[in-house]
N, C-alpha and C positions, 0 to 999 in steps of 0.2 A: 354600901348600898346593896339591897337585895334585888335581884333581877330574875325573871322567869323566862326560860328559853323556849321558844316555839320549836316544833319538831324539825322544820327545815333548817333552822339555825343550828340545832344540835347535830343534825346529819352533816351539814356543811362544815361545821367546826371540826368534825372528825375526819371527813373524807374529801371535802372540796373547799378548803378555807378561803381560797381566792374569791369565792362568790359572796363573801360577807363584807359589806362596806365598812369604812373606818369606824364610825361611832359604835356600831354593833360589835365589831371585832374587839374594840377596846373594852366594851362591857363584858364580853365573853372571856377575855384574857386577863382582866384586872384581878389580881389575887386578893385585892381588898374587898371585892364584891362577893356576896353570898349568892352563888349561882344555883338557881333552883330548876329542877326538872320535874314536871308533873307526872304523877302516876298515869294520867291519861295519855301523855306523850309516849311513855315507854310501852303502853298498851297499843297505841296507834301504830307505832313502828313495828311492833311484833306482828300485828295483824297484816300489815302491808308486806312484811318479809314472808310470812306464812303463805300469803296468796301469790307470792312471786312477783309482786308489783314494785318492790323496792330492793334493789341490790345494795348490799353493804360491803365494805372492804374485808370483813370477817363474818363468820356465822353470827347470828343474832346475839347469843349470850356473851361470847367473848368480846364482841364489838361493844355491847352495852357496858360490860364490866370495865373495858378499857376506857371508853369515853367518860364514864362516871369518875374513874380514878384520874385520868389525864386532866379533866376540867375541874376536878374537886367539886363535883355536883352534890347538892343536897336534894333528896327525894321529897317532893311535896305531895303528901297523901291527899286523897279526895275526901273532904269532910261533908257532913250534912249541911253546913253553911254554904259550901261551894255548890252543892247540888241544888239547894234551895234557890240560890242567887241565879243559877243557870236557868231554872224553871220560870223565872219571871223576866228574863231578858227579852227585849224586842227582837223580832226576827230579821235582823240585818244580815246575819250570817247563818247559813244552813248547816255547816259542818259541825257535828256534835262535839268533836274533840276541840275545835277552836272555840266553840261556845263555852266549853268547860274551862279552857285556859282564860278566857275573858272573865268569867265568873271568879276564878281563883285570883286573878290579878286585882279585880275590884275588891273582893273580900279581904285579901292580904295587903292591899295598898301598895302593890309593887308594879314596876314597869315590865313590859314584855319586850324581849328582843326578837323582833319579827319584821319581815318585809310586807306582811299582809295589811294593806291599808284599810281593809274592812273593820279592823279592830278599832280604828279611830271613831267610828260611829257610836261606839259604846263609852267613849270618854276615857278609854284606857290610855295610859302613857305608854308610848311605843318608842323603842330605841331602834333606829336602823341607819338612816343616811348620815 
């Protein structure tokens, strides 16, 4: 199964794994899953680290390289289809990074590993509890 990791899921999987509940942790750790990380997520984390709003266990690049390798993540680029889908989403969620993840999940037909219940308003399949 292909799954898309939300930013908090990615951060917690690397630095605070105890915060991830059972079903979500299974999805993150199952080697049979194709675990995707959005280009939007790596950008969002970089922005927050650069603004000193997000401490990581390592500096940004070594941290990202390590988490990509440890979780065997596949980078999901942002395509024109993703951007277009995001542009027509209803305004249930104001965060532009989350809106892009929602659009990517809908276009790609993949569930999102996320604790953000606002995703549910878009009909996204969400793995968490």
